[in-house]
N, C-alpha and C positions, 0 to 999 in steps of 0.2 A: 504494501500500498506504500501511493508517494505519500512524502512529509506535507503536511499544510503549508498552501503558501504563506509567507512573512507578509504581514500586513504593513504598510510604508505610512510612515504620516505624508499629509500633502504636498510637500516640499520637497520629499525625496521622491515622492510618485514624481510630479513633475520635473525633477529633474530627472529621470528613469528615461520620459517621453521624451525629455529634450534631446536626449542621448539617442535615443532609440529613433527620433524624427532626422536629427542631424544625419548618421549615417544614413537613412534613405534616401535623403535629398544629396547628399553627396556622391550616392553611387547610382542616381539614376536623374533624369530629366525631370523636370516638377509636375510633367502633365502626368507621368507614370506613376506618380507616388500617390499610395490611393490610403485614408486614414483608415479602412479596412487592416491593411498591410502595418500600419504603425502599430494598430490594437493588438495584433496576432504576435508581431514580433517582440512587444512589450509583452504579453499575458496578461492583457484585460480585457473587460468588454469593452464595446464600443460605448457604451453610454459611460462608463468612467473616461474614457479617454475623450469626449465630448465636455465632459464637464470641467476638464482644464483648459482644453482648448475647442471651443464652436467650430470651429473648420479649420483646412487646410490652410487657410494663408493664415490665422491664427499662429498656426503652430508653425509655419515658415519664418514669420516675421519675428517668432522669441528665439526659433533658431539662429536667426541673424544677428539680431540682437546682442546674443549670448556672445556668438561668435566677435562681433563688433567690438564686447567690453573685452573679451579676451586679448584681440589684437592689440587694443590699446595699453593693455599691460602689458604686453611685451613689447613694445616700442618704449624704448625711454631715450630719449637724447639725451648723453652725458656732455656736461659742458666742456669736460677735459678733453674730450675728444674731437678732430676735426669733425668738418661739415661733410666730407665724402663717407668718414665712417660712420659718422651721425645715421647720413643717407641710406649707408648700404645696408647698415641694420634695421630700419623700417621696412626697408623694402624687402628684405630679406624675409623677416615674418611674414609677409604679408602675400607673399610669392608662395612660402611654404605652404599656406593655408589657401590661396587660390589653387595650386594645384591637385592640392588632395582633395578640396570641396570645391572642381571646376563646374559641376553640374549646378552648384546652388550660385556659385558668383556668377552664373551666367543666367538662372531665373532671376536672381534678384534686379540685374542688368539689363534683360532683354525681355523675358516673359514677364517679369514684373515691374517693368519700366514705367509705367504709369500710376504707380500705385505708390499713394502718399504716406502710408505706415512705411515700408520698406525703403522708400526715397529718403524719409526723414531720418532714418537709424543711418544710413549711409552719410547725408548730409551732416548729420550733426558728429560721425565720425571726422569726417574729413575736415569739419571746423575744431576740433581737438587736437587732431595732427599739426593742423594750422597755427595753432594757440602753443604749442609746445616747443615748434619750430621758429617762434617769434622768440619764446623764451631764450633760445640759445646764441641770437644773431646780434652783431653788434651794432644796435639802434643808436644813432644819437638824438634823433627827435621826432614828434609826434607825426611829422610830415615825413619822415623816412617810414617809420612803422608804418603808415596807412598806404605807403607805395609798395612798401615789402610784403604788405598783408595780402594785396591785391596780388600781385605777384605768385607768389604762393597759391593763394584760391584758383587761380588759374593753371598753377603747374601740377595741383593735384588732381583737376578734373582732366587734364591729360594724361597723367600717369592711371587714372581708372579707365578713360576710355582705351590706351595704347595696350593694359594688362586686358580689357575684355575683348579686344580683336586679338592679342597673343594668343589667349586659351581658345580660339576659334581657330585661327589659322596656324600659331605657331610659325613665322616669317624668318624667326631668328633664336638664336639660340636664347636661353635664361642669362647668361652672363650678359650676352649683348643687349637684350632686353635692361637689366639692371642699370648696365652702364648709361644707355640711353637717358633714361631717365633720372640720373645723375648728372648729366652731361646738361641736360635740360635746366634742372634747377642750378645749378652754375652759372649757365650763360642767363639765365631769368636774374639772378640775384646780383652778378656782379658790379652793372652799370648804375645798382642803387645803393651801395655798398661804399664807405670811404676806403677800406682795405679788400682787398681781394680773400673771397671769404672759403678760396678753395686754390690755394698757388700750388698746390699738387695734385692738380686736376687741368689737363688730362695725363694719367700715368706716360713714365718719360718711354717707354717700350711702345704706348701706342700712339704718343705724338710722334715718335719714329716712324712707324708703318704705315702712316697717312701718307 
C-alpha cells in the first residue's frame, strides 16, 4: 500500500506548482503546455491547481516573475569590477537562463508580446538593471545621468530584441552575441561619460583581428 501523500502548506504547494510549470514551459512551446499536464505532473487535482492559478496565463506570469527575480538576484554589478566585467557577468546570467528556457523566453517576447502583465514583468526587470548600472557609472551631474539613463534604456531593449532573435535563428556564437551586446553598451556610453568607461574594450586580440 503506497504511503499517504504528504500535505504541503499553501506556500510549499505554490512553489511546487511553479517548479513544475517552469519545467513544462521550458520544455515545450506555450501553446503546447496544458494545465492538465501541470496538475498531473504535480500529482494534484485540477481543482487544486486552479485554486492557486486560475488559468495558464496566470501560471506563466508567476513563473516568469520568479525567473526575473532570480535573474536580478544573480546580476550583481560590483563597483570594484570593470564595466566590461560587470556587463559580461550580467549577460552571462541572462544567457544561461535564456538558453535553458528558450520556449519560455520566446513565449514572453512573441506569443505574449501584447500581454500587459508579462510585459510589465520584463519592463520592471529592465528598469532595475538600468538603475543598477547607473549606480556604478561615474556620473558628474543630473544632466549626464539623464543622458546615460536614456542610452541604457535603449541598449537594454536592443539586447532583448537581439537575444530573442538569436534564440530563434542562432546566427552567431554565444560569445559573439555577448561581445556584440558589450560593444554596443560601450559605444553608447563613451560619448556621454567624462572618461572612457572601458579602456580595455575591445580586447587587444579582437581589435587586431579587425
